Backbone as CSV, one residue per row, in Angstrom:
resi,resn,N_x,N_y,N_z,CA_x,CA_y,CA_z,C_x,C_y,C_z
1,MET,-36.955,18.581,28.342,-35.770,19.420,28.251,-34.494,18.597,28.437
2,LEU,-34.441,17.798,29.469,-33.280,16.955,29.742,-33.099,15.940,28.619
3,GLU,-34.182,15.364,28.183,-34.134,14.382,27.085,-33.577,15.029,25.814
4,GLN,-33.999,16.253,25.556,-33.540,16.993,24.382,-32.036,17.294,24.479
5,ASN,-31.593,17.696,25.652,-30.171,17.971,25.871,-29.333,16.703,25.714
6,LEU,-29.847,15.604,26.228,-29.131,14.330,26.105,-29.026,13.903,24.645
7,LYS,-30.112,14.109,23.917,-30.110,13.747,22.498,-29.096,14.604,21.734
8,ARG,-29.053,15.901,22.021,-28.094,16.795,21.386,-26.652,16.379,21.723
9,LEU,-26.443,16.038,22.973,-25.124,15.590,23.409,-24.738,14.296,22.693
10,GLU,-25.681,13.400,22.573,-25.426,12.130,21.886,-25.029,12.373,20.424
11,VAL,-25.721,13.282,19.768,-25.403,13.610,18.379,-24.000,14.206,18.286
12,ARG,-23.661,15.086,19.200,-22.333,15.702,19.183,-21.235,14.676,19.444
13,VAL,-21.489,13.760,20.357,-20.510,12.706,20.646,-20.341,11.816,19.418
14,ASP,-21.441,11.480,18.765,-21.358,10.675,17.542,-20.561,11.410,16.465
15,ASP,-20.797,12.715,16.344,-20.049,13.518,15.380,-18.553,13.496,15.702
16,LEU,-18.233,13.639,16.972,-16.827,13.630,17.385,-16.180,12.271,17.124
17,ILE,-16.909,11.212,17.373,-16.390,9.867,17.096,-16.088,9.725,15.604
18,HIS,-16.992,10.224,14.782,-16.794,10.168,13.333,-15.572,10.997,12.920
19,ILE,-15.440,12.183,13.479,-14.298,13.052,13.155,-12.991,12.399,13.588
20,VAL,-12.975,11.787,14.756,-11.762,11.116,15.233,-11.384,9.986,14.279
21,ALA,-12.372,9.229,13.814,-12.095,8.138,12.874,-11.507,8.689,11.572
22,LEU,-12.077,9.791,11.074,-11.557,10.404,9.858,-10.127,10.903,10.057
23,LEU,-9.868,11.517,11.194,-8.523,12.030,11.476,-7.506,10.895,11.611
24,LYS,-7.922,9.782,12.189,-7.019,8.632,12.293,-6.647,8.118,10.909
25,GLU,-7.618,8.027,10.019,-7.355,7.580,8.654,-6.440,8.566,7.919
26,GLU,-6.716,9.843,8.080,-5.892,10.858,7.437,-4.465,10.800,7.968
27,ASN,-4.325,10.632,9.266,-3.011,10.549,9.891,-2.238,9.338,9.354
28,LYS,-2.934,8.221,9.250,-2.313,7.004,8.723,-1.840,7.236,7.288
29,SER,-2.683,7.845,6.482,-2.350,8.135,5.088,-1.148,9.080,5.004
30,LEU,-1.129,10.101,5.837,-0.019,11.056,5.833,1.292,10.404,6.266
31,ARG,1.215,9.491,7.204,2.434,8.785,7.637,2.999,7.931,6.503
32,VAL,2.118,7.265,5.771,2.564,6.460,4.632,3.207,7.360,3.579
33,LYS,2.567,8.499,3.295,3.126,9.435,2.314,4.485,9.948,2.777
34,GLN,4.595,10.235,4.070,5.864,10.727,4.601,6.961,9.670,4.438
35,GLU,6.643,8.424,4.743,7.623,7.350,4.584,8.055,7.226,3.128
36,ASN,7.097,7.340,2.216,7.426,7.258,0.794,8.313,8.423,0.361
37,LEU,8.001,9.612,0.851,8.803,10.782,0.495,10.217,10.691,1.066
38,VAL,10.348,10.190,2.270,11.677,10.023,2.869,12.493,9.025,2.056
39,SER,11.842,7.952,1.652,12.517,6.942,0.838,12.916,7.513,-0.523
40,GLU,12.001,8.244,-1.132,12.282,8.861,-2.430,13.429,9.856,-2.314
41,ARG,13.449,10.626,-1.244,14.519,11.604,-1.025,15.871,10.904,-0.912
42,ALA,15.899,9.794,-0.179,17.149,9.048,-0.022,17.644,8.544,-1.379
43,GLU,16.720,8.053,-2.203,17.095,7.584,-3.536,17.639,8.737,-4.386
44,LEU,16.994,9.889,-4.307,17.444,11.042,-5.088,18.821,11.524,-4.631
45,ILE,19.044,11.505,-3.337,20.368,11.897,-2.815,21.428,10.939,-3.332
46,GLU,21.106,9.647,-3.321,22.056,8.638,-3.808,22.350,8.853,-5.305
47,LYS,21.303,9.103,-6.093,21.495,9.342,-7.530,22.310,10.614,-7.773
48,THR,22.054,11.630,-6.971,22.796,12.887,-7.108,24.276,12.670,-6.804
49,GLU,24.555,11.921,-5.767,25.950,11.641,-5.409,26.641,10.840,-6.504
50,LEU,25.930,9.881,-7.076,26.497,9.084,-8.164,26.794,9.968,-9.374
51,ALA,25.851,10.827,-9.723,26.050,11.745,-10.860,27.227,12.674,-10.588
52,LYS,27.315,13.168,-9.373,28.430,14.063,-9.000,29.764,13.347,-9.167
53,SER,29.835,12.104,-8.710,31.072,11.329,-8.840,31.440,11.128,-10.302
54,ARG,30.449,10.825,-11.124,30.712,10.616,-12.549,31.204,11.899,-13.221
55,VAL,30.575,13.013,-12.894,30.991,14.294,-13.477,32.414,14.628,-13.036
56,GLU,32.704,14.420,-11.757,34.054,14.683,-11.268,35.072,13.790,-11.967
57,ALA,34.718,12.531,-12.218,35.619,11.611,-12.921,35.838,12.081,-14.354
58,MET,34.769,12.532,-15.002,34.901,13.033,-16.377,35.796,14.268,-16.418
59,ILE,35.620,15.156,-15.469,36.448,16.366,-15.408,37.917,15.988,-15.224
60,SER,38.187,15.020,-14.354,39.556,14.570,-14.134,40.155,14.001,-15.413
61,ARG,39.366,13.178,-16.120,39.860,12.611,-17.381,40.134,13.687,-18.420
62,LEU,39.228,14.658,-18.505,39.437,15.753,-19.461,40.691,16.558,-19.120
63,LYS,40.899,16.802,-17.840,42.091,17.540,-17.423,43.358,16.763,-17.748
64,SER,43.320,15.439,-17.524,44.513,14.631,-17.815,44.743,14.557,-19.329
65,MET,43.674,14.534,-20.136,43.828,14.535,-21.585,44.409,15.877,-22.058
66,GLU,43.982,16.935,-21.399,44.444,18.284,-21.720,45.935,18.425,-21.388
67,ALA,46.329,17.817,-20.286,47.715,17.920,-19.841,48.632,17.033,-20.681
68,ASN,48.099,15.954,-21.208,48.891,15.004,-22.024,48.282,14.897,-23.428
69,PRO,48.509,15.871,-24.250,47.898,15.828,-25.599,48.496,14.814,-26.466
């Protein structure tokens, strides 16, 4: 009986060790993805700001052309 309980406990501990290893790998992968997404977001914000500046410059030029035909 005791031997059987110990064996069951050993199997459960082995299962938990395996699950912890899988979770560590998943966590590592998610952190890398998060870093990539943060970097991508920063690039998109920068591109959006650049596009906004260009559009505003075009609008200003069009207004000045309109005012000085």
